[in-house]
N, CA, C, O and the ligand as a Tripos MOL2 file, in Angstrom:
@<TRIPOS>MOLECULE
protein
  257   255    65     0     0
PROTEIN
NO_CHARGES

@<TRIPOS>ATOM
      1 N           0.8460   -1.2000    0.0000 N.3       1 MET1
      2 CA          0.0000    0.0000    0.0000 C.3       1 MET1
      3 C           0.8840    1.2540    0.0000 C.2       1 MET1
      4 O           1.7810    1.3980    0.8310 O.2       1 MET1
      5 N           0.6160    2.1410   -0.9350 N.am      2 LYS2
      6 CA          1.3710    3.3880   -1.0120 C.3       2 LYS2
      7 C           0.7860    4.3940   -0.0310 C.2       2 LYS2
      8 O          -0.4280    4.4980    0.1480 O.2       2 LYS2
      9 N           1.6750    5.1120    0.5820 N.am      3 TYR3
     10 CA          1.2770    6.0720    1.5980 C.3       3 TYR3
     11 C           2.2470    7.2350    1.5220 C.2       3 TYR3
     12 O           3.3600    7.0870    1.0160 O.2       3 TYR3
     13 N           1.8340    8.3890    2.0180 N.am      4 HIS4
     14 CA          2.7260    9.5450    1.9960 C.3       4 HIS4
     15 C           3.1650    9.8860    3.4110 C.2       4 HIS4
     16 O           2.3660    9.9200    4.3470 O.2       4 HIS4
     17 N           4.4560   10.1350    3.5320 N.am      5 CYS5
     18 CA          5.0370   10.5110    4.8150 C.3       5 CYS5
     19 C           4.3360   11.7650    5.3410 C.2       5 CYS5
     20 O           4.2600   12.7650    4.6270 O.2       5 CYS5
     21 N           3.8280   11.7340    6.5620 N.am      6 PRO6
     22 CA          3.1190   12.9120    7.0890 C.3       6 PRO6
     23 C           4.0360   14.1100    7.3200 C.2       6 PRO6
     24 O           3.5540   15.2290    7.5010 O.2       6 PRO6
     25 N           5.3470   13.8910    7.3170 N.am      7 ILE7
     26 CA          6.2930   14.9790    7.5730 C.3       7 ILE7
     27 C           6.7120   15.6560    6.2810 C.2       7 ILE7
     28 O           6.5650   16.8700    6.1410 O.2       7 ILE7
     29 N           7.2400   14.8720    5.3190 N.am      8 CYS8
     30 CA          7.7790   15.4840    4.1060 C.3       8 CYS8
     31 C           6.9640   15.1390    2.8610 C.2       8 CYS8
     32 O           7.3060   15.5820    1.7650 O.2       8 CYS8
     33 N           5.8970   14.3560    3.0080 N.am      9 ARG9
     34 CA          4.9850   14.0220    1.9090 C.3       9 ARG9
     35 C           5.6310   13.1520    0.8420 C.2       9 ARG9
     36 O           5.1190   13.0590   -0.2740 O.2       9 ARG9
     37 N           6.7450   12.5160    1.1660 N.am     10 LYS10
     38 CA          7.3510   11.6010    0.2100 C.3      10 LYS10
     39 C           6.5950   10.2870    0.2750 C.2      10 LYS10
     40 O           6.1550    9.8830    1.3520 O.2      10 LYS10
     41 N           6.4320    9.6000   -0.8750 N.am     11 PRO11
     42 CA          5.7390    8.3160   -0.8470 C.3      11 PRO11
     43 C           6.5050    7.2970   -0.0100 C.2      11 PRO11
     44 O           7.7290    7.2010   -0.1070 O.2      11 PRO11
     45 N           5.7990    6.5540    0.7960 N.am     12 THR12
     46 CA          6.4200    5.5370    1.6260 C.3      12 THR12
     47 C           5.5770    4.2670    1.5390 C.2      12 THR12
     48 O           4.3760    4.3260    1.2750 O.2      12 THR12
     49 N           6.2080    3.1370    1.7610 N.am     13 ASP13
     50 CA          5.5570    1.8420    1.5450 C.3      13 ASP13
     51 C           5.5090    1.0670    2.8550 C.2      13 ASP13
     52 O           6.5380    0.8210    3.4840 O.2      13 ASP13
     53 N           4.3140    0.6900    3.2510 N.am     14 SER14
     54 CA          4.1510    0.0030    4.5360 C.3      14 SER14
     55 C           4.8840   -1.3340    4.5580 C.2      14 SER14
     56 O           5.3340   -1.7750    5.6160 O.2      14 SER14
     57 N           5.0080   -1.9800    3.4070 N.am     15 ALA15
     58 CA          5.6480   -3.2920    3.3470 C.3      15 ALA15
     59 C           7.1670   -3.1820    3.4050 C.2      15 ALA15
     60 O           7.8430   -4.0510    3.9550 O.2      15 ALA15
     61 N           7.6970   -2.0980    2.8270 N.am     16 ALA16
     62 CA          9.1450   -1.9840    2.6790 C.3      16 ALA16
     63 C           9.7870   -1.1050    3.7440 C.2      16 ALA16
     64 O          11.0000   -1.1530    3.9450 O.2      16 ALA16
     65 N           8.9860   -0.3140    4.4150 N.am     17 ASN17
     66 CA          9.5790    0.6870    5.2990 C.3      17 ASN17
     67 C           9.3160    0.3800    6.7670 C.2      17 ASN17
     68 O           8.1680    0.3170    7.2050 O.2      17 ASN17
     69 N          10.3920    0.1910    7.5170 N.am     18 ALA18
     70 CA         10.2850   -0.1050    8.9440 C.3      18 ALA18
     71 C           9.8020    1.1150    9.7240 C.2      18 ALA18
     72 O           9.2760    0.9970   10.8310 O.2      18 ALA18
     73 N           9.9900    2.2800    9.1280 N.am     19 ASP19
     74 CA          9.5970    3.5140    9.8110 C.3      19 ASP19
     75 C           8.2210    4.0010    9.3820 C.2      19 ASP19
     76 O           7.8180    5.1170    9.7080 O.2      19 ASP19
     77 N           7.5060    3.1610    8.6530 N.am     20 PHE20
     78 CA          6.1510    3.4980    8.2260 C.3      20 PHE20
     79 C           5.3200    3.9630    9.4270 C.2      20 PHE20
     80 O           5.4490    3.3670   10.4960 O.2      20 PHE20
     81 N           4.4810    4.9850    9.3120 N.am     21 PRO21
     82 CA          4.0980    5.7040    8.0860 C.3      21 PRO21
     83 C           5.0730    6.7890    7.6670 C.2      21 PRO21
     84 O           4.7950    7.5450    6.7360 O.2      21 PRO21
     85 N           6.2080    6.8780    8.3400 N.am     22 PHE22
     86 CA          7.1940    7.8740    7.9360 C.3      22 PHE22
     87 C           8.1150    7.2830    6.8870 C.2      22 PHE22
     88 O           8.2570    6.0630    6.8080 O.2      22 PHE22
     89 N           8.7500    8.1360    6.0710 N.am     23 CYS23
     90 CA          9.6090    7.6430    5.0060 C.3      23 CYS23
     91 C          10.9650    7.2330    5.5590 C.2      23 CYS23
     92 O          11.6750    6.4370    4.9440 O.2      23 CYS23
     93 N          11.3200    7.7650    6.6990 N.am     24 SER24
     94 CA         12.6450    7.5130    7.2430 C.3      24 SER24
     95 C          12.6360    7.7430    8.7500 C.2      24 SER24
     96 O          11.6870    8.2880    9.3120 O.2      24 SER24
     97 N          13.7290    7.3090    9.3870 N.am     25 GLU25
     98 CA         13.8200    7.5170   10.8300 C.3      25 GLU25
     99 C          13.8580    8.9970   11.1570 C.2      25 GLU25
    100 O          13.3610    9.4370   12.1940 O.2      25 GLU25
    101 N          14.4630    9.7640   10.2440 N.am     26 ARG26
    102 CA         14.5750   11.2100   10.4490 C.3      26 ARG26
    103 C          13.1910   11.8460   10.5950 C.2      26 ARG26
    104 O          12.9570   12.6610   11.4870 O.2      26 ARG26
    105 N          12.2690   11.4500    9.6870 N.am     27 CYS27
    106 CA         10.9250   12.0200    9.7420 C.3      27 CYS27
    107 C          10.1810   11.5260   10.9800 C.2      27 CYS27
    108 O           9.3770   12.2530   11.5640 O.2      27 CYS27
    109 N          10.4550   10.2980   11.3680 N.am     28 LYS28
    110 CA          9.8340    9.7620   12.5720 C.3      28 LYS28
    111 C          10.2530   10.5840   13.7900 C.2      28 LYS28
    112 O           9.4370   10.9140   14.6510 O.2      28 LYS28
    113 N          11.5460   10.9030   13.8370 N.am     29 LEU29
    114 CA         12.0600   11.6870   14.9600 C.3      29 LEU29
    115 C          11.5480   13.1250   14.9020 C.2      29 LEU29
    116 O          11.2840   13.7440   15.9330 O.2      29 LEU29
    117 N          11.4140   13.6450   13.6830 N.am     30 LEU30
    118 CA         10.8740   14.9960   13.5320 C.3      30 LEU30
    119 C           9.4660   15.0700   14.0940 C.2      30 LEU30
    120 O           9.0970   16.0320   14.7690 O.2      30 LEU30
    121 N           8.6720   14.0190   13.8000 N.am     31 ASP31
    122 CA          7.3030   13.9770   14.2970 C.3      31 ASP31
    123 C           7.2850   13.8970   15.8120 C.2      31 ASP31
    124 O           6.4830   14.5580   16.4710 O.2      31 ASP31
    125 N           8.1660   13.0930   16.3530 N.am     32 LEU32
    126 CA          8.2810   12.9880   17.8120 C.3      32 LEU32
    127 C           8.6670   14.3370   18.4080 C.2      32 LEU32
    128 O           8.1440   14.7560   19.4400 O.2      32 LEU32
    129 N           9.6020   15.0070   17.7250 N.am     33 GLY33
    130 CA         10.0480   16.3140   18.1970 C.3      33 GLY33
    131 C           8.9230   17.3330   18.1680 C.2      33 GLY33
    132 O           8.7890   18.1400   19.0880 O.2      33 GLY33
    133 N           8.1100   17.3020   17.1110 N.am     34 ALA34
    134 CA          6.9940   18.2240   16.9940 C.3      34 ALA34
    135 C           5.9960   17.9760   18.1100 C.2      34 ALA34
    136 O           5.4500   18.9060   18.7040 O.2      34 ALA34
    137 N           5.7750   16.7080   18.3760 N.am     35 TRP35
    138 CA          4.8430   16.3570   19.4490 C.3      35 TRP35
    139 C           5.3720   16.8410   20.7870 C.2      35 TRP35
    140 O           4.6250   17.3790   21.6050 O.2      35 TRP35
    141 N           6.6720   16.6460   21.0040 N.am     36 ALA36
    142 CA          7.2780   17.0160   22.2810 C.3      36 ALA36
    143 C           7.2590   18.5240   22.4700 C.2      36 ALA36
    144 O           6.9980   19.0100   23.5700 O.2      36 ALA36
    145 N           7.5360   19.2710   21.3960 N.am     37 SER37
    146 CA          7.5880   20.7220   21.5380 C.3      37 SER37
    147 C           6.1850   21.2930   21.7580 C.2      37 SER37
    148 O           6.0180   22.3390   22.3840 O.2      37 SER37
    149 N           5.1640   20.5730   21.2220 N.am     38 GLU38
    150 CA          3.7980   21.0140   21.4770 C.3      38 GLU38
    151 C           3.4130   20.7760   22.9280 C.2      38 GLU38
    152 O           2.6770   21.5510   23.5370 O.2      38 GLU38
    153 N           3.9390   19.6710   23.4630 N.am     39 LYS39
    154 CA          3.5780   19.3110   24.8340 C.3      39 LYS39
    155 C           4.2730   20.2290   25.8320 C.2      39 LYS39
    156 O           3.7100   20.6260   26.8520 O.2      39 LYS39
    157 N           5.5160   20.5470   25.4960 N.am     40 TYR40
    158 CA          6.2840   21.3560   26.4360 C.3      40 TYR40
    159 C           6.4180   22.7830   25.9180 C.2      40 TYR40
    160 O           7.5260   23.3000   25.7740 O.2      40 TYR40
    161 N           5.2990   23.4030   25.6430 N.am     41 VAL41
    162 CA          5.3310   24.7910   25.1810 C.3      41 VAL41
    163 C           5.7900   25.6760   26.3280 C.2      41 VAL41
    164 O           5.2430   25.6500   27.4310 O.2      41 VAL41
    165 N           6.7970   26.4440   26.0290 N.am     42 ILE42
    166 CA          7.3090   27.3600   27.0500 C.3      42 ILE42
    167 C           6.6080   28.7020   26.8620 C.2      42 ILE42
    168 O           6.7270   29.3350   25.8130 O.2      42 ILE42
    169 N           5.8960   29.1160   27.8640 N.am     43 SER43
    170 CA          5.1760   30.3810   27.7610 C.3      43 SER43
    171 C           6.1830   31.5260   27.6860 C.2      43 SER43
    172 O           7.2210   31.5100   28.3470 O.2      43 SER43
    173 N           5.8500   32.5090   26.8710 N.am     44 GLU44
    174 CA          6.7660   33.6230   26.6900 C.3      44 GLU44
    175 C           6.8670   34.4340   27.9720 C.2      44 GLU44
    176 O           5.8730   34.6410   28.6680 O.2      44 GLU44
    177 N           8.0540   34.8810   28.2720 N.am     45 PRO45
    178 CA          8.2110   35.6600   29.5040 C.3      45 PRO45
    179 C           7.4320   36.9640   29.4320 C.2      45 PRO45
    180 O           7.3950   37.6230   28.3930 O.2      45 PRO45
    181 N           6.8270   37.3180   30.5200 N.am     46 VAL46
    182 CA          6.0590   38.5610   30.5620 C.3      46 VAL46
    183 C           7.0300   39.7310   30.6870 C.2      46 VAL46
    184 O           7.8360   39.8110   31.6140 O.2      46 VAL46
    185 N           6.9190   40.6240   29.7240 N.am     47 ILE47
    186 CA          7.8120   41.7830   29.7490 C.3      47 ILE47
    187 C           7.2150   42.8520   30.6540 C.2      47 ILE47
    188 O           6.0760   43.2770   30.4650 O.2      47 ILE47
    189 N           7.9840   43.2710   31.6200 N.am     48 ASP48
    190 CA          7.5300   44.2890   32.5630 C.3      48 ASP48
    191 C           7.7070   45.6580   31.9140 C.2      48 ASP48
    192 O           8.7920   46.2380   31.9300 O.2      48 ASP48
    193 N           6.6030   46.1630   31.3370 N.am     49 GLU49
    194 CA          6.7010   47.4300   30.6150 C.3      49 GLU49
    195 C           6.7830   48.6130   31.5620 C.2      49 GLU49
    196 O           7.3070   49.6670   31.2020 O.2      49 GLU49
    197 N           6.2740   48.4450   32.7530 N.am     50 SER50
    198 CA          6.2490   49.5680   33.6960 C.3      50 SER50
    199 C           7.6600   50.0300   34.0400 C.2      50 SER50
    200 O           7.8900   51.2210   34.2500 O.2      50 SER50
    201 N           8.6120   49.0850   34.0990 N.am     51 SER51
    202 CA          9.9690   49.4640   34.4850 C.3      51 SER51
    203 C          10.6170   50.3390   33.4130 C.2      51 SER51
    204 O          11.3270   51.2920   33.7330 O.2      51 SER51
    205 N          10.3670   50.0040   32.1010 N.am     52 SER52
    206 CA         10.9560   50.8100   31.0330 C.3      52 SER52
    207 C          10.2440   52.1580   30.9430 C.2      52 SER52
    208 O          10.8620   53.1720   30.6180 O.2      52 SER52
    209 N           8.9380   52.1640   31.2340 N.am     53 GLU53
    210 CA          8.1910   53.4200   31.2370 C.3      53 GLU53
    211 C           8.7490   54.3660   32.2850 C.2      53 GLU53
    212 O           8.9350   55.5580   32.0430 O.2      53 GLU53
    213 N           9.0060   53.8110   33.4340 N.am     54 ASN54
    214 CA          9.5410   54.6150   34.5380 C.3      54 ASN54
    215 C          10.8860   55.2210   34.1810 C.2      54 ASN54
    216 O          11.1500   56.3840   34.4880 O.2      54 ASN54
    217 N          11.7460   54.4290   33.5280 N.am     55 SER55
    218 CA         13.0730   54.9410   33.1930 C.3      55 SER55
    219 C          12.9610   56.0300   32.1360 C.2      55 SER55
    220 O          13.7410   56.9830   32.1510 O.2      55 SER55
    221 N          11.9840   55.9050   31.1980 N.am     56 ASN56
    222 CA         11.7850   56.9480   30.2020 C.3      56 ASN56
    223 C          11.3130   58.2360   30.8620 C.2      56 ASN56
    224 O          11.7600   59.3310   30.5200 O.2      56 ASN56
    225 N          10.3960   58.0800   31.8170 N.am     57 ARG57
    226 CA          9.8510   59.2400   32.4940 C.3      57 ARG57
    227 C          10.9600   59.9630   33.2730 C.2      57 ARG57
    228 O          11.0140   61.1910   33.3330 O.2      57 ARG57
    229 N          11.8290   59.1540   33.8570 N.am     58 LYS58
    230 CA         12.9200   59.7230   34.6420 C.3      58 LYS58
    231 C          13.8550   60.5350   33.7300 C.2      58 LYS58
    232 O          14.3340   61.6040   34.1090 O.2      58 LYS58
    233 N          14.1030   60.0040   32.5190 N.am     59 ALA59
    234 CA         14.9760   60.6930   31.5720 C.3      59 ALA59
    235 C          14.3550   62.0170   31.1550 C.2      59 ALA59
    236 O          15.0560   63.0190   31.0120 O.2      59 ALA59
    237 N          13.0070   62.0220   30.9560 N.am     60 ASP60
    238 CA         12.3240   63.2630   30.5950 C.3      60 ASP60
    239 C          12.4580   64.2950   31.6970 C.2      60 ASP60
    240 O          12.7070   65.4720   31.4360 O.2      60 ASP60
    241 N          12.2910   63.8450   32.9300 N.am     61 ASP61
    242 CA         12.3820   64.7440   34.0700 C.3      61 ASP61
    243 C          13.7510   65.4150   34.1210 C.2      61 ASP61
    244 O          13.8720   66.6110   34.3860 O.2      61 ASP61
    245 N          14.7670   64.6160   33.8610 N.am     62 GLU62
    246 CA         16.1140   65.1540   33.9380 C.3      62 GLU62
    247 C          16.3740   66.1640   32.8080 C.2      62 GLU62
    248 O          17.1380   67.1140   32.9770 O.2      62 GLU62
    249 N          15.7240   65.9420   31.6530 N.am     63 ARG63
    250 CA         15.9020   66.8400   30.5210 C.3      63 ARG63
    251 C          15.2270   68.1760   30.8090 C.2      63 ARG63
    252 O          15.7440   69.2350   30.4530 O.2      63 ARG63
    253 N          14.0630   68.1140   31.4590 N.am     64 ASN64
    254 CA         13.3580   69.3390   31.7820 C.3      64 ASN64
    255 C          13.9720   69.9440   33.0130 C.2      64 ASN64
    256 O          13.5280   70.9970   33.4700 O.2      64 ASN64
    257 ZN          9.4930   11.8820    5.3260 Zn       65 ZN65
@<TRIPOS>BOND
     1     1     2 1
     2     2     3 1
     3     3     4 2
     4     3     5 am
     5     5     6 1
     6     6     7 1
     7     7     8 2
     8     7     9 am
     9     9    10 1
    10    10    11 1
    11    11    12 2
    12    11    13 am
    13    13    14 1
    14    14    15 1
    15    15    16 2
    16    15    17 am
    17    17    18 1
    18    18    19 1
    19    19    20 2
    20    19    21 am
    21    21    22 1
    22    22    23 1
    23    23    24 2
    24    23    25 am
    25    25    26 1
    26    26    27 1
    27    27    28 2
    28    27    29 am
    29    29    30 1
    30    30    31 1
    31    31    32 2
    32    31    33 am
    33    33    34 1
    34    34    35 1
    35    35    36 2
    36    35    37 am
    37    37    38 1
    38    38    39 1
    39    39    40 2
    40    39    41 am
    41    41    42 1
    42    42    43 1
    43    43    44 2
    44    43    45 am
    45    45    46 1
    46    46    47 1
    47    47    48 2
    48    47    49 am
    49    49    50 1
    50    50    51 1
    51    51    52 2
    52    51    53 am
    53    53    54 1
    54    54    55 1
    55    55    56 2
    56    55    57 am
    57    57    58 1
    58    58    59 1
    59    59    60 2
    60    59    61 am
    61    61    62 1
    62    62    63 1
    63    63    64 2
    64    63    65 am
    65    65    66 1
    66    66    67 1
    67    67    68 2
    68    67    69 am
    69    69    70 1
    70    70    71 1
    71    71    72 2
    72    71    73 am
    73    73    74 1
    74    74    75 1
    75    75    76 2
    76    75    77 am
    77    77    78 1
    78    78    79 1
    79    79    80 2
    80    79    81 am
    81    81    82 1
    82    82    83 1
    83    83    84 2
    84    83    85 am
    85    85    86 1
    86    86    87 1
    87    87    88 2
    88    87    89 am
    89    89    90 1
    90    90    91 1
    91    91    92 2
    92    91    93 am
    93    93    94 1
    94    94    95 1
    95    95    96 2
    96    95    97 am
    97    97    98 1
    98    98    99 1
    99    99   100 2
   100    99   101 am
   101   101   102 1
   102   102   103 1
   103   103   104 2
   104   103   105 am
   105   105   106 1
   106   106   107 1
   107   107   108 2
   108   107   109 am
   109   109   110 1
   110   110   111 1
   111   111   112 2
   112   111   113 am
   113   113   114 1
   114   114   115 1
   115   115   116 2
   116   115   117 am
   117   117   118 1
   118   118   119 1
   119   119   120 2
   120   119   121 am
   121   121   122 1
   122   122   123 1
   123   123   124 2
   124   123   125 am
   125   125   126 1
   126   126   127 1
   127   127   128 2
   128   127   129 am
   129   129   130 1
   130   130   131 1
   131   131   132 2
   132   131   133 am
   133   133   134 1
   134   134   135 1
   135   135   136 2
   136   135   137 am
   137   137   138 1
   138   138   139 1
   139   139   140 2
   140   139   141 am
   141   141   142 1
   142   142   143 1
   143   143   144 2
   144   143   145 am
   145   145   146 1
   146   146   147 1
   147   147   148 2
   148   147   149 am
   149   149   150 1
   150   150   151 1
   151   151   152 2
   152   151   153 am
   153   153   154 1
   154   154   155 1
   155   155   156 2
   156   155   157 am
   157   157   158 1
   158   158   159 1
   159   159   160 2
   160   159   161 am
   161   161   162 1
   162   162   163 1
   163   163   164 2
   164   163   165 am
   165   165   166 1
   166   166   167 1
   167   167   168 2
   168   167   169 am
   169   169   170 1
   170   170   171 1
   171   171   172 2
   172   171   173 am
   173   173   174 1
   174   174   175 1
   175   175   176 2
   176   175   177 am
   177   177   178 1
   178   178   179 1
   179   179   180 2
   180   179   181 am
   181   181   182 1
   182   182   183 1
   183   183   184 2
   184   183   185 am
   185   185   186 1
   186   186   187 1
   187   187   188 2
   188   187   189 am
   189   189   190 1
   190   190   191 1
   191   191   192 2
   192   191   193 am
   193   193   194 1
   194   194   195 1
   195   195   196 2
   196   195   197 am
   197   197   198 1
   198   198   199 1
   199   199   200 2
   200   199   201 am
   201   201   202 1
   202   202   203 1
   203   203   204 2
   204   203   205 am
   205   205   206 1
   206   206   207 1
   207   207   208 2
   208   207   209 am
   209   209   210 1
   210   210   211 1
   211   211   212 2
   212   211   213 am
   213   213   214 1
   214   214   215 1
   215   215   216 2
   216   215   217 am
   217   217   218 1
   218   218   219 1
   219   219   220 2
   220   219   221 am
   221   221   222 1
   222   222   223 1
   223   223   224 2
   224   223   225 am
   225   225   226 1
   226   226   227 1
   227   227   228 2
   228   227   229 am
   229   229   230 1
   230   230   231 1
   231   231   232 2
   232   231   233 am
   233   233   234 1
   234   234   235 1
   235   235   236 2
   236   235   237 am
   237   237   238 1
   238   238   239 1
   239   239   240 2
   240   239   241 am
   241   241   242 1
   242   242   243 1
   243   243   244 2
   244   243   245 am
   245   245   246 1
   246   246   247 1
   247   247   248 2
   248   247   249 am
   249   249   250 1
   250   250   251 1
   251   251   252 2
   252   251   253 am
   253   253   254 1
   254   254   255 1
   255   255   256 2
@<TRIPOS>SUBSTRUCTURE
     1 MET1         2 RESIDUE 1 A MET
     2 LYS2         6 RESIDUE 1 A LYS
     3 TYR3        10 RESIDUE 1 A TYR
     4 HIS4        14 RESIDUE 1 A HIS
     5 CYS5        18 RESIDUE 1 A CYS
     6 PRO6        22 RESIDUE 1 A PRO
     7 ILE7        26 RESIDUE 1 A ILE
     8 CYS8        30 RESIDUE 1 A CYS
     9 ARG9        34 RESIDUE 1 A ARG
    10 LYS10       38 RESIDUE 1 A LYS
    11 PRO11       42 RESIDUE 1 A PRO
    12 THR12       46 RESIDUE 1 A THR
    13 ASP13       50 RESIDUE 1 A ASP
    14 SER14       54 RESIDUE 1 A SER
    15 ALA15       58 RESIDUE 1 A ALA
    16 ALA16       62 RESIDUE 1 A ALA
    17 ASN17       66 RESIDUE 1 A ASN
    18 ALA18       70 RESIDUE 1 A ALA
    19 ASP19       74 RESIDUE 1 A ASP
    20 PHE20       78 RESIDUE 1 A PHE
    21 PRO21       82 RESIDUE 1 A PRO
    22 PHE22       86 RESIDUE 1 A PHE
    23 CYS23       90 RESIDUE 1 A CYS
    24 SER24       94 RESIDUE 1 A SER
    25 GLU25       98 RESIDUE 1 A GLU
    26 ARG26      102 RESIDUE 1 A ARG
    27 CYS27      106 RESIDUE 1 A CYS
    28 LYS28      110 RESIDUE 1 A LYS
    29 LEU29      114 RESIDUE 1 A LEU
    30 LEU30      118 RESIDUE 1 A LEU
    31 ASP31      122 RESIDUE 1 A ASP
    32 LEU32      126 RESIDUE 1 A LEU
    33 GLY33      130 RESIDUE 1 A GLY
    34 ALA34      134 RESIDUE 1 A ALA
    35 TRP35      138 RESIDUE 1 A TRP
    36 ALA36      142 RESIDUE 1 A ALA
    37 SER37      146 RESIDUE 1 A SER
    38 GLU38      150 RESIDUE 1 A GLU
    39 LYS39      154 RESIDUE 1 A LYS
    40 TYR40      158 RESIDUE 1 A TYR
    41 VAL41      162 RESIDUE 1 A VAL
    42 ILE42      166 RESIDUE 1 A ILE
    43 SER43      170 RESIDUE 1 A SER
    44 GLU44      174 RESIDUE 1 A GLU
    45 PRO45      178 RESIDUE 1 A PRO
    46 VAL46      182 RESIDUE 1 A VAL
    47 ILE47      186 RESIDUE 1 A ILE
    48 ASP48      190 RESIDUE 1 A ASP
    49 GLU49      194 RESIDUE 1 A GLU
    50 SER50      198 RESIDUE 1 A SER
    51 SER51      202 RESIDUE 1 A SER
    52 SER52      206 RESIDUE 1 A SER
    53 GLU53      210 RESIDUE 1 A GLU
    54 ASN54      214 RESIDUE 1 A ASN
    55 SER55      218 RESIDUE 1 A SER
    56 ASN56      222 RESIDUE 1 A ASN
    57 ARG57      226 RESIDUE 1 A ARG
    58 LYS58      230 RESIDUE 1 A LYS
    59 ALA59      234 RESIDUE 1 A ALA
    60 ASP60      238 RESIDUE 1 A ASP
    61 ASP61      242 RESIDUE 1 A ASP
    62 GLU62      246 RESIDUE 1 A GLU
    63 ARG63      250 RESIDUE 1 A ARG
    64 ASN64      254 RESIDUE 1 A ASN
    65 ZN65       257 GROUP 0 **** ****
């Protein structure tokens, strides 16, 4: 049965390929990596805007 690798869309064969449904071990690992990075999403650090605002205000004060 012909099948397409879900990672790179290359045709892969369930009978001939040990890494089926992937075309290669590389694509299998890529899929694992994608799954892992989705699971361990690192939330973006919250940028404290108030601190930079304060420093800008301080600079204005000194200019005036
Ligand atoms: Zn592939």
